[in-house]
A tleap script that builds the chain and sets N, CA, C and O, in Angstrom:
source leaprc.protein.ff14SB
mol = sequence {
  NMET SER THR PHE PHE THR SER GLY THR ASP
  HIE PHE LEU CYS LYS GLN GLY PHE ALA ASN
  GLY ILE LEU LEU PRO ASP LEU LEU TRP LYS
  ASN GLY ASP GLY HIE PHE GLU ASN GLY ARG
  SER SER PRO ARG ARG LEU ILE TYR GLN TYR
  TRP GLU MET VAL CLEU
}
set mol.1.N position { 3.563 5.770 -38.132 }
set mol.1.CA position { 3.551 6.991 -37.352 }
set mol.1.C position { 2.853 6.970 -36.156 }
set mol.1.O position { 1.627 6.873 -36.106 }
set mol.2.N position { 3.766 7.078 -34.944 }
set mol.2.CA position { 3.153 7.188 -33.575 }
set mol.2.C position { 3.621 8.353 -32.894 }
set mol.2.O position { 4.831 8.581 -32.870 }
set mol.3.N position { 2.912 9.017 -32.410 }
set mol.3.CA position { 3.201 10.396 -31.927 }
set mol.3.C position { 2.679 10.552 -30.423 }
set mol.3.O position { 1.549 10.152 -30.142 }
set mol.4.N position { 3.469 11.111 -29.498 }
set mol.4.CA position { 3.090 11.562 -28.310 }
set mol.4.C position { 2.806 13.053 -28.484 }
set mol.4.O position { 3.643 13.774 -29.027 }
set mol.5.N position { 1.576 13.559 -28.008 }
set mol.5.CA position { 1.379 14.869 -28.205 }
set mol.5.C position { 1.929 15.713 -26.894 }
set mol.5.O position { 1.163 16.159 -26.040 }
set mol.6.N position { 3.240 15.854 -26.857 }
set mol.6.CA position { 3.755 16.489 -25.683 }
set mol.6.C position { 4.422 17.869 -26.060 }
set mol.6.O position { 4.337 18.781 -25.238 }
set mol.7.N position { 5.041 18.064 -27.181 }
set mol.7.CA position { 5.596 19.152 -27.355 }
set mol.7.C position { 4.680 20.251 -28.201 }
set mol.7.O position { 3.623 19.891 -28.719 }
set mol.8.N position { 5.134 21.540 -28.297 }
set mol.8.CA position { 4.332 22.488 -28.981 }
set mol.8.C position { 3.973 22.333 -30.396 }
set mol.8.O position { 2.925 22.729 -30.905 }
set mol.9.N position { 5.046 21.653 -31.053 }
set mol.9.CA position { 4.910 21.170 -32.505 }
set mol.9.C position { 3.912 20.223 -32.559 }
set mol.9.O position { 3.031 20.309 -33.416 }
set mol.10.N position { 3.942 19.233 -31.664 }
set mol.10.CA position { 2.961 17.935 -31.645 }
set mol.10.C position { 1.572 18.613 -31.267 }
set mol.10.O position { 0.610 18.255 -31.946 }
set mol.11.N position { 1.376 19.462 -30.357 }
set mol.11.CA position { 0.133 20.086 -30.253 }
set mol.11.C position { -0.452 20.775 -31.342 }
set mol.11.O position { -1.665 20.698 -31.534 }
set mol.12.N position { 0.356 21.499 -32.140 }
set mol.12.CA position { 0.010 22.109 -33.369 }
set mol.12.C position { -0.617 20.958 -34.283 }
set mol.12.O position { -1.777 20.913 -34.692 }
set mol.13.N position { 0.353 20.088 -34.499 }
set mol.13.CA position { 0.072 19.046 -35.547 }
set mol.13.C position { -1.443 18.370 -35.140 }
set mol.13.O position { -2.320 18.172 -35.981 }
set mol.14.N position { -1.572 18.079 -33.808 }
set mol.14.CA position { -2.845 17.592 -33.249 }
set mol.14.C position { -4.088 18.485 -33.716 }
set mol.14.O position { -5.114 18.050 -34.238 }
set mol.15.N position { -3.816 19.720 -33.447 }
set mol.15.CA position { -5.019 20.551 -33.567 }
set mol.15.C position { -5.219 20.655 -35.194 }
set mol.15.O position { -6.365 20.611 -35.640 }
set mol.16.N position { -4.273 20.772 -35.935 }
set mol.16.CA position { -4.313 20.752 -37.367 }
set mol.16.C position { -5.075 19.398 -38.033 }
set mol.16.O position { -5.950 19.373 -38.899 }
set mol.17.N position { -4.523 18.448 -37.423 }
set mol.17.CA position { -5.122 16.945 -37.808 }
set mol.17.C position { -6.688 16.979 -37.486 }
set mol.17.O position { -7.468 16.418 -38.256 }
set mol.18.N position { -7.123 17.611 -36.391 }
set mol.18.CA position { -8.441 17.563 -35.926 }
set mol.18.C position { -9.231 18.444 -36.723 }
set mol.18.O position { -10.360 18.077 -37.050 }
set mol.19.N position { -8.686 19.833 -37.171 }
set mol.19.CA position { -9.362 20.690 -37.902 }
set mol.19.C position { -9.606 20.192 -39.273 }
set mol.19.O position { -10.585 20.594 -39.901 }
set mol.20.N position { -8.721 19.289 -39.806 }
set mol.20.CA position { -8.817 18.854 -41.101 }
set mol.20.C position { -9.728 17.381 -41.251 }
set mol.20.O position { -9.919 16.761 -42.297 }
set mol.21.N position { -10.211 17.036 -39.904 }
set mol.21.CA position { -10.836 15.688 -39.805 }
set mol.21.C position { -10.018 14.529 -39.998 }
set mol.21.O position { -10.532 13.448 -40.288 }
set mol.22.N position { -8.658 14.686 -39.844 }
set mol.22.CA position { -7.752 13.501 -39.958 }
set mol.22.C position { -7.443 12.788 -38.632 }
set mol.22.O position { -6.600 13.273 -37.878 }
set mol.23.N position { -8.053 11.722 -38.339 }
set mol.23.CA position { -7.813 11.120 -36.971 }
set mol.23.C position { -7.200 9.760 -37.452 }
set mol.23.O position { -7.900 8.832 -37.857 }
set mol.24.N position { -5.889 9.725 -37.377 }
set mol.24.CA position { -5.012 8.332 -37.567 }
set mol.24.C position { -5.208 7.441 -36.698 }
set mol.24.O position { -5.057 7.768 -35.521 }
set mol.25.N position { -5.558 6.212 -36.990 }
set mol.25.CA position { -5.879 5.192 -36.016 }
set mol.25.C position { -4.623 4.914 -35.030 }
set mol.25.O position { -4.866 4.520 -33.889 }
set mol.26.N position { -3.332 5.104 -35.433 }
set mol.26.CA position { -2.233 4.783 -34.680 }
set mol.26.C position { -1.768 5.809 -33.636 }
set mol.26.O position { -0.913 5.582 -32.779 }
set mol.27.N position { -2.472 7.036 -33.817 }
set mol.27.CA position { -2.108 8.124 -32.702 }
set mol.27.C position { -2.265 7.661 -31.301 }
set mol.27.O position { -3.108 6.783 -31.114 }
set mol.28.N position { -1.568 8.123 -30.251 }
set mol.28.CA position { -1.825 7.886 -29.007 }
set mol.28.C position { -2.446 8.863 -28.350 }
set mol.28.O position { -2.034 10.022 -28.392 }
set mol.29.N position { -3.454 8.514 -27.702 }
set mol.29.CA position { -4.432 9.629 -26.930 }
set mol.29.C position { -4.069 9.474 -25.480 }
set mol.29.O position { -3.685 8.412 -24.991 }
set mol.30.N position { -4.215 10.601 -24.826 }
set mol.30.CA position { -4.086 10.645 -23.369 }
set mol.30.C position { -5.543 10.453 -22.772 }
set mol.30.O position { -6.465 11.238 -22.991 }
set mol.31.N position { -5.638 9.298 -21.980 }
set mol.31.CA position { -6.740 8.945 -21.330 }
set mol.31.C position { -7.150 9.757 -20.065 }
set mol.31.O position { -6.488 10.763 -19.811 }
set mol.32.N position { -8.144 9.420 -19.281 }
set mol.32.CA position { -8.508 10.178 -18.052 }
set mol.32.C position { -7.478 10.045 -16.932 }
set mol.32.O position { -7.368 10.943 -16.098 }
set mol.33.N position { -6.762 9.005 -16.894 }
set mol.33.CA position { -5.831 8.835 -16.025 }
set mol.33.C position { -4.389 9.547 -16.277 }
set mol.33.O position { -3.430 9.476 -15.508 }
set mol.34.N position { -4.430 10.195 -17.424 }
set mol.34.CA position { -3.265 10.912 -17.639 }
set mol.34.C position { -2.162 10.034 -18.298 }
set mol.34.O position { -1.004 10.449 -18.353 }
set mol.35.N position { -2.489 8.927 -18.755 }
set mol.35.CA position { -1.566 7.881 -19.449 }
set mol.35.C position { -2.089 7.893 -21.028 }
set mol.35.O position { -3.191 8.331 -21.359 }
set mol.36.N position { -1.200 7.388 -21.860 }
set mol.36.CA position { -1.396 7.541 -23.262 }
set mol.36.C position { -1.731 6.091 -23.555 }
set mol.36.O position { -1.222 5.198 -22.878 }
set mol.37.N position { -2.611 5.821 -24.591 }
set mol.37.CA position { -3.083 4.639 -25.140 }
set mol.37.C position { -3.467 4.830 -26.542 }
set mol.37.O position { -3.750 5.934 -27.007 }
set mol.38.N position { -3.472 3.667 -27.248 }
set mol.38.CA position { -3.888 3.760 -28.789 }
set mol.38.C position { -5.119 4.155 -28.926 }
set mol.38.O position { -6.029 3.790 -28.182 }
set mol.39.N position { -5.256 4.997 -29.969 }
set mol.39.CA position { -6.536 5.665 -30.277 }
set mol.39.C position { -7.702 4.683 -30.551 }
set mol.39.O position { -8.865 4.905 -30.216 }
set mol.40.N position { -7.231 3.482 -31.249 }
set mol.40.CA position { -8.178 2.497 -31.617 }
set mol.40.C position { -8.942 1.879 -30.382 }
set mol.40.O position { -10.124 1.547 -30.472 }
set mol.41.N position { -8.245 1.749 -29.285 }
set mol.41.CA position { -8.900 1.251 -28.011 }
set mol.41.C position { -9.338 2.240 -27.171 }
set mol.41.O position { -9.870 1.854 -26.129 }
set mol.42.N position { -9.252 3.381 -27.355 }
set mol.42.CA position { -9.698 4.382 -26.390 }
set mol.42.C position { -11.212 4.689 -26.551 }
set mol.42.O position { -11.776 4.776 -27.642 }
set mol.43.N position { -11.765 4.833 -25.418 }
set mol.43.CA position { -13.272 5.230 -25.472 }
set mol.43.C position { -13.395 6.599 -25.873 }
set mol.43.O position { -12.651 7.476 -25.432 }
set mol.44.N position { -14.311 6.807 -26.695 }
set mol.44.CA position { -14.492 8.045 -27.417 }
set mol.44.C position { -14.572 9.334 -26.564 }
set mol.44.O position { -14.182 10.435 -26.952 }
set mol.45.N position { -15.143 9.061 -25.314 }
set mol.45.CA position { -15.160 10.326 -24.476 }
set mol.45.C position { -13.871 10.661 -24.013 }
set mol.45.O position { -13.583 11.851 -23.886 }
set mol.46.N position { -13.004 9.721 -23.726 }
set mol.46.CA position { -11.690 10.167 -23.278 }
set mol.46.C position { -10.925 10.843 -24.377 }
set mol.46.O position { -10.155 11.765 -24.106 }
set mol.47.N position { -11.123 10.381 -25.728 }
set mol.47.CA position { -10.489 11.095 -26.721 }
set mol.47.C position { -10.986 12.578 -26.758 }
set mol.47.O position { -10.235 13.531 -26.969 }
set mol.48.N position { -12.176 12.663 -26.558 }
set mol.48.CA position { -12.818 14.100 -26.608 }
set mol.48.C position { -12.314 14.992 -25.397 }
set mol.48.O position { -12.195 16.214 -25.491 }
set mol.49.N position { -12.034 14.276 -24.268 }
set mol.49.CA position { -11.625 15.074 -23.047 }
set mol.49.C position { -10.132 15.469 -23.369 }
set mol.49.O position { -9.723 16.528 -22.894 }
set mol.50.N position { -9.296 14.705 -24.132 }
set mol.50.CA position { -8.065 15.202 -24.440 }
set mol.50.C position { -8.056 16.368 -25.634 }
set mol.50.O position { -7.223 17.274 -25.647 }
set mol.51.N position { -8.993 16.230 -26.528 }
set mol.51.CA position { -8.985 17.461 -27.345 }
set mol.51.C position { -9.515 18.534 -26.662 }
set mol.51.O position { -9.157 19.644 -27.055 }
set mol.52.N position { -10.280 18.471 -25.734 }
set mol.52.CA position { -10.698 19.632 -24.877 }
set mol.52.C position { -9.592 20.297 -24.011 }
set mol.52.O position { -9.676 21.434 -23.545 }
set mol.53.N position { -8.570 19.465 -23.857 }
set mol.53.CA position { -7.400 19.896 -23.080 }
set mol.53.C position { -6.403 20.650 -23.912 }
set mol.53.O position { -5.756 21.587 -23.445 }
set mol.54.N position { -6.276 20.191 -25.266 }
set mol.54.CA position { -5.130 20.743 -26.113 }
set mol.54.C position { -5.747 21.712 -27.115 }
set mol.54.O position { -5.016 22.350 -27.871 }
set mol.55.N position { -7.193 21.851 -27.145 }
set mol.55.CA position { -7.755 23.046 -28.250 }
set mol.55.C position { -7.877 24.120 -27.381 }
set mol.55.O position { -8.267 25.210 -27.798 }
savepdb mol mol.pdb
quit
């Protein structure tokens, strides 16, 4: 399962997963430069920046 959080549905799933404490390792996170990268290699602060944008 690899997901780009670009659509409304994806944003909903993103928020639901966060609310449930589900952070799957293969999700792609948006980094500070506006590009997506694998969550396993993303700095935690960039992941938090992405959550702040979508929540």
